[in-house]
ZAPA-748189 format. One record per residue (C-alpha): residue in one letter; x, y, z. Coordinates in steps of 0.02 Angstrom, whole numbers, padded with zeros to 5 digits. Layout:
R; code; X; Y; Z
R; a; X; Y; Z;
...
end
This chain:
R; code; X; Y; Z
R; m; -00689; -01058; 01095;
R; d; -00710; -01026; 01279;
R; k; -00667; -00844; 01310;
R; i; -00714; -00665; 01267;
R; l; -00583; -00530; 01244;
R; r; -00640; -00358; 01301;
R; i; -00537; -00203; 01263;
R; d; -00581; -00038; 01346;
R; m; -00514; 00092; 01225;
R; g; -00558; 00235; 01342;
R; a; -00474; 00171; 01500;
R; d; -00363; 00284; 01605;
R; g; -00183; 00269; 01547;
R; g; -00229; 00191; 01380;
R; p; -00324; 00037; 01317;
R; k; -00346; -00105; 01442;
R; t; -00386; -00287; 01405;
R; t; -00491; -00410; 01503;
R; v; -00521; -00593; 01461;
R; t; -00680; -00671; 01530;
R; d; -00770; -00836; 01511;
R; l; -00926; -00848; 01403;
R; g; -01050; -00835; 01545;
R; a; -01225; -00799; 01480;
R; y; -01160; -00805; 01301;
R; a; -01110; -00989; 01306;
R; g; -01167; -01084; 01152;
R; l; -01174; -00931; 01040;
R; g; -01068; -00886; 00890;
R; g; -01068; -00770; 00739;
R; r; -01216; -00652; 00725;
R; a; -01303; -00732; 00875;
R; m; -01154; -00684; 00982;
R; t; -01133; -00507; 00914;
R; s; -01317; -00465; 00922;
R; a; -01339; -00540; 01096;
R; i; -01197; -00435; 01166;
R; v; -01259; -00276; 01083;
R; s; -01438; -00308; 01139;
R; k; -01389; -00340; 01319;
R; e; -01247; -00217; 01344;
R; v; -01274; -00066; 01230;
R; p; -01399; 00068; 01286;
R; p; -01532; 00083; 01150;
R; l; -01524; 00273; 01149;
R; c; -01335; 00291; 01145;
R; h; -01247; 00379; 01001;
R; p; -01180; 00248; 00878;
R; l; -01010; 00333; 00875;
R; g; -01005; 00367; 01062;
R; a; -00920; 00279; 01207;
R; d; -01073; 00176; 01255;
R; n; -01084; 00083; 01090;
R; k; -00985; -00078; 01072;
R; f; -00898; -00154; 00922;
R; v; -00910; -00343; 00929;
R; v; -00818; -00469; 00820;
R; a; -00865; -00654; 00829;
R; p; -00816; -00809; 00729;
R; g; -00946; -00939; 00686;
R; l; -00975; -01086; 00802;
R; l; -00883; -01207; 00687;
R; s; -00741; -01090; 00639;
R; g; -00569; -01161; 00671;
R; t; -00627; -01338; 00631;
R; t; -00621; -01442; 00473;
R; a; -00805; -01409; 00439;
R; a; -00846; -01348; 00264;
R; m; -00905; -01168; 00243;
R; s; -00859; -01126; 00424;
R; g; -00751; -00972; 00398;
R; r; -00880; -00833; 00414;
R; i; -00847; -00692; 00538;
R; s; -00979; -00574; 00606;
R; v; -00964; -00393; 00662;
R; g; -01099; -00310; 00766;
R; c; -01139; -00141; 00845;
R; k; -01273; -00008; 00852;
R; s; -01277; 00053; 00672;
R; p; -01241; 00235; 00628;
R; l; -01350; 00207; 00473;
R; t; -01505; 00126; 00547;
R; g; -01494; 00164; 00733;
R; g; -01533; -00019; 00768;
R; i; -01433; -00176; 00803;
R; k; -01329; -00214; 00650;
R; e; -01235; -00371; 00598;
R; a; -01118; -00378; 00449;
R; n; -01014; -00528; 00399;
R; a; -00873; -00581; 00285;
R; g; -00768; -00731; 00237;
R; g; -00579; -00739; 00235;
R; q; -00456; -00799; 00365;
R; p; -00488; -00700; 00525;
R; s; -00631; -00809; 00586;
R; q; -00534; -00972; 00572;
R; m; -00380; -00902; 00656;
R; l; -00472; -00812; 00796;
R; a; -00568; -00971; 00836;
R; r; -00410; -01075; 00842;
R; l; -00343; -00953; 00971;
R; g; -00495; -00990; 01078;
R; y; -00588; -00824; 01064;
R; a; -00777; -00828; 01043;
R; a; -00784; -00639; 01031;
R; i; -00685; -00476; 01036;
R; v; -00776; -00328; 01112;
R; l; -00709; -00151; 01087;
R; e; -00781; -00037; 01220;
R; g; -00766; 00146; 01270;
R; k; -00688; 00282; 01165;
R; p; -00511; 00354; 01158;
R; r; -00487; 00528; 01229;
R; d; -00388; 00588; 01079;
R; d; -00367; 00545; 00895;
R; t; -00227; 00417; 00918;
R; l; -00244; 00264; 00807;
R; y; -00207; 00092; 00877;
R; k; -00160; -00078; 00808;
R; i; -00202; -00236; 00904;
R; l; -00103; -00399; 00892;
R; i; -00184; -00560; 00952;
R; n; -00081; -00720; 00959;
R; k; -00055; -00872; 01070;
R; d; 00043; -00768; 01194;
R; g; -00098; -00644; 01223;
R; v; -00145; -00470; 01163;
R; k; -00035; -00320; 01125;
R; i; -00105; -00147; 01090;
R; a; 00006; -00010; 01022;
R; p; -00022; 00166; 00953;
R; d; 00027; 00185; 00771;
R; n; -00017; 00351; 00691;
R; s; 00085; 00305; 00538;
R; l; -00070; 00208; 00484;
R; k; -00177; 00364; 00471;
R; t; -00268; 00388; 00304;
R; l; -00196; 00226; 00233;
R; g; -00307; 00113; 00130;
R; n; -00334; -00067; 00182;
R; y; -00207; -00138; 00060;
R; d; -00069; -00023; 00123;
R; v; -00114; -00062; 00303;
R; v; -00103; -00249; 00272;
R; e; 00066; -00231; 00185;
R; k; 00134; -00136; 00335;
R; m; 00069; -00268; 00455;
R; k; 00146; -00408; 00351;
R; g; 00311; -00318; 00357;
R; e; 00300; -00304; 00546;
R; f; 00220; -00470; 00596;
R; g; 00257; -00587; 00451;
R; e; 00165; -00662; 00304;
R; k; 00055; -00785; 00399;
R; i; -00064; -00665; 00481;
R; a; -00245; -00613; 00457;
R; c; -00305; -00434; 00471;
R; i; -00469; -00347; 00511;
R; s; -00450; -00165; 00462;
R; i; -00531; -00003; 00408;
R; g; -00483; 00122; 00275;
R; p; -00496; 00312; 00273;
R; a; -00687; 00305; 00271;
R; g; -00689; 00212; 00436;
R; e; -00564; 00333; 00513;
R; m; -00675; 00478; 00461;
R; k; -00824; 00386; 00537;
R; m; -00921; 00393; 00375;
R; a; -01088; 00307; 00401;
R; a; -01068; 00179; 00261;
R; a; -00888; 00127; 00299;
R; s; -00849; -00059; 00293;
R; v; -00731; -00172; 00388;
R; a; -00606; -00268; 00280;
R; c; -00545; -00446; 00313;
R; t; -00399; -00529; 00226;
R; d; -00416; -00682; 00116;
R; m; -00295; -00829; 00100;
R; e; -00174; -00721; 00003;
R; q; -00176; -00584; 00136;
R; r; -00277; -00465; 00028;
R; p; -00415; -00364; 00113;
R; t; -00546; -00418; -00013;
R; r; -00681; -00479; 00107;
R; h; -00790; -00341; 00178;
R; c; -00917; -00330; 00318;
R; g; -01013; -00200; 00221;
R; r; -01181; -00173; 00303;
R; g; -01234; -00037; 00423;
R; g; -01078; 00069; 00434;
R; v; -00984; -00049; 00552;
R; g; -00818; 00026; 00492;
R; a; -00868; 00194; 00565;
R; v; -00896; 00115; 00736;
R; m; -00727; 00027; 00729;
R; g; -00652; 00196; 00684;
R; s; -00740; 00279; 00831;
R; k; -00648; 00158; 00945;
R; g; -00481; 00219; 00876;
R; v; -00434; 00048; 00806;
R; k; -00360; 00043; 00631;
R; v; -00318; -00141; 00622;
R; i; -00333; -00303; 00720;
R; v; -00193; -00423; 00675;
R; i; -00219; -00608; 00711;
R; d; -00074; -00732; 00715;
R; d; -00124; -00912; 00755;
R; e; 00050; -00988; 00742;
R; g; 00063; -01126; 00870;
R; a; -00126; -01142; 00889;
R; a; -00205; -01310; 00850;
R; m; -00358; -01346; 00744;
R; r; -00514; -01363; 00852;
R; k; -00561; -01546; 00875;
R; p; -00738; -01615; 00888;
R; k; -00792; -01716; 01038;
R; d; -00843; -01860; 00924;
R; p; -00731; -01856; 00768;
R; e; -00824; -01991; 00674;
R; k; -00997; -01914; 00695;
R; f; -00924; -01745; 00649;
R; k; -00847; -01814; 00489;
R; e; -01010; -01899; 00442;
R; a; -01112; -01741; 00471;
R; n; -00986; -01642; 00368;
R; r; -00995; -01767; 00225;
R; t; -01185; -01758; 00225;
R; f; -01180; -01568; 00223;
R; v; -01054; -01564; 00081;
R; a; -01155; -01688; -00021;
R; g; -01310; -01580; -00001;
R; l; -01217; -01424; -00059;
R; k; -01149; -01511; -00213;
R; k; -01319; -01583; -00257;
R; h; -01414; -01418; -00254;
R; p; -01416; -01329; -00423;
R; v; -01372; -01158; -00350;
R; s; -01233; -01208; -00230;
R; g; -01172; -01355; -00335;
R; q; -01176; -01276; -00507;
R; g; -01225; -01092; -00512;
R; l; -01110; -01020; -00379;
R; p; -00953; -01116; -00432;
R; a; -00981; -01068; -00615;
R; y; -01034; -00886; -00598;
R; g; -00991; -00831; -00421;
R; t; -01114; -00745; -00304;
R; n; -01167; -00634; -00448;
R; v; -01270; -00780; -00511;
R; l; -01398; -00715; -00386;
R; t; -01427; -00556; -00488;
R; n; -01551; -00645; -00601;
R; v; -01627; -00745; -00457;
R; i; -01659; -00591; -00349;
R; n; -01720; -00490; -00498;
R; e; -01845; -00623; -00550;
R; a; -01909; -00632; -00371;
R; g; -01940; -00444; -00372;
R; g; -01814; -00407; -00236;
R; y; -01680; -00317; -00337;
R; p; -01664; -00139; -00266;
R; t; -01689; -00025; -00416;
R; r; -01700; 00165; -00431;
R; n; -01676; 00191; -00245;
R; f; -01793; 00046; -00202;
R; k; -01938; 00116; -00304;
R; t; -01952; -00050; -00394;
R; g; -01890; -00226; -00366;
R; q; -01841; -00270; -00543;
R; f; -01710; -00197; -00660;
R; e; -01732; -00217; -00847;
R; g; -01543; -00222; -00873;
R; a; -01508; -00356; -00743;
R; a; -01461; -00489; -00870;
R; k; -01322; -00377; -00937;
R; i; -01234; -00369; -00768;
R; s; -01270; -00545; -00708;
R; g; -01141; -00678; -00673;
R; r; -01184; -00770; -00832;
R; r; -01147; -00615; -00936;
R; r; -00987; -00567; -00846;
R; v; -00901; -00736; -00863;
R; g; -00790; -00719; -01015;
R; h; -00764; -00532; -00991;
R; p; -00580; -00486; -01025;
R; w; -00558; -00444; -00840;
R; m; -00644; -00602; -00785;
R; p; -00602; -00752; -00894;
R; p; -00684; -00920; -00856;
R; g; -00612; -01024; -00716;
R; m; -00525; -00882; -00625;
R; h; -00575; -00938; -00451;
R; y; -00456; -00916; -00307;
R; p; -00452; -01031; -00155;
R; v; -00544; -00999; 00007;
R; l; -00514; -01123; 00147;
R; g; -00668; -01232; 00168;
R; d; -00766; -01142; 00030;
R; l; -00832; -01284; -00077;
R; l; -00937; -01164; -00180;
R; r; -00780; -01078; -00247;
R; q; -00867; -00909; -00249;
R; g; -00704; -00810; -00250;
R; w; -00656; -00731; -00415;
R; e; -00504; -00636; -00471;
R; l; -00508; -00487; -00586;
R; r; -00354; -00460; -00692;
R; h; -00313; -00321; -00811;
R; q; -00136; -00312; -00875;
R; a; -00139; -00131; -00932;
R; a; -00208; -00069; -00767;
R; r; -00101; -00194; -00669;
R; i; -00254; -00253; -00575;
R; r; -00252; -00418; -00485;
R; d; -00388; -00415; -00356;
R; g; -00509; -00532; -00270;
R; l; -00697; -00508; -00296;
R; g; -00680; -00325; -00347;
R; p; -00841; -00239; -00402;
R; w; -00929; -00394; -00469;
R; r; -00990; -00465; -00304;
R; q; -01079; -00302; -00263;
R; l; -01180; -00309; -00424;
R; r; -01313; -00424; -00354;
R; y; -01357; -00295; -00221;
R; r; -01315; -00134; -00315;
R; r; -01444; -00001; -00344;
R; p; -01448; 00029; -00532;
R; g; -01517; 00204; -00509;
R; r; -01421; 00272; -00657;
R; h; -01494; 00138; -00769;
R; r; -01322; 00097; -00840;
R; p; -01303; -00093; -00852;
R; d; -01148; -00065; -00961;
R; r; -01047; -00002; -00812;
R; p; -00989; -00107; -00663;
R; a; -01031; -00052; -00486;
R; r; -00900; 00052; -00397;
R; r; -00813; -00007; -00241;
end
């Protein structure tokens, strides 16, 4: 990854792209990259939804390689919720594919002069930006289906739904998983609202023809990866708890530590935590044991599918992942968190 893609969404005559080298950001990736760019380039007193804020997307340093657990992508900006530098991250395919195309970061700058929505295609031939108002008000699943119909089945998408378009302060940014479902969300800080303020509905990534990133010393890289994998498998949380119960295994852990946000953060423990924990939910009719779905490089197998024949639901993660950070303010452990 040796370049940064900058897109000025407010340029005269429409969005303009510039590709630069890493410069002062060499050696950074993920949240280090997004936060460094926001810290250096975004005025502290700017409006989060204004032209001076920047929306930064960055893959991890090892994304695009064969390293285990290397597929995390970070999104950064000045947050409309906190007013500070915000980083949110997600798994899925975009990070791996963006890294294989050589991009260490995408930076959306400026602000469109009207309410036109844009889609961005990034592939080995470069970057194409096109207006597409047919995407207005569509949810993430419908957006992805339209992009698959236009660009093929082997793409990854970073998108926003209606909440992001409306610049709602808690809007997330969705990333597609290995089955091209927008189940992975950068959910913190209202980053979806900032993407919406830039007039971008979806970023489509197509890495066809791009090679896997190769380490300088393949043997040392393989040995380090083996050591890392062995450590993950040996630890009781990453080797047993997460594969068996998903990330919701952390509900009990966080609750016991007193860090479970309850009743609008008035307390750090919830008396009904055990009823919504990963241990309790395994075996639920919507979540039978063993219903993991594959995530490239994810040895922890934290992905779960929810299936319900009557409702025709077949979805990744769904509400269960959010349970470990939900705020049980209604004191109803018998109900799952809403998306």
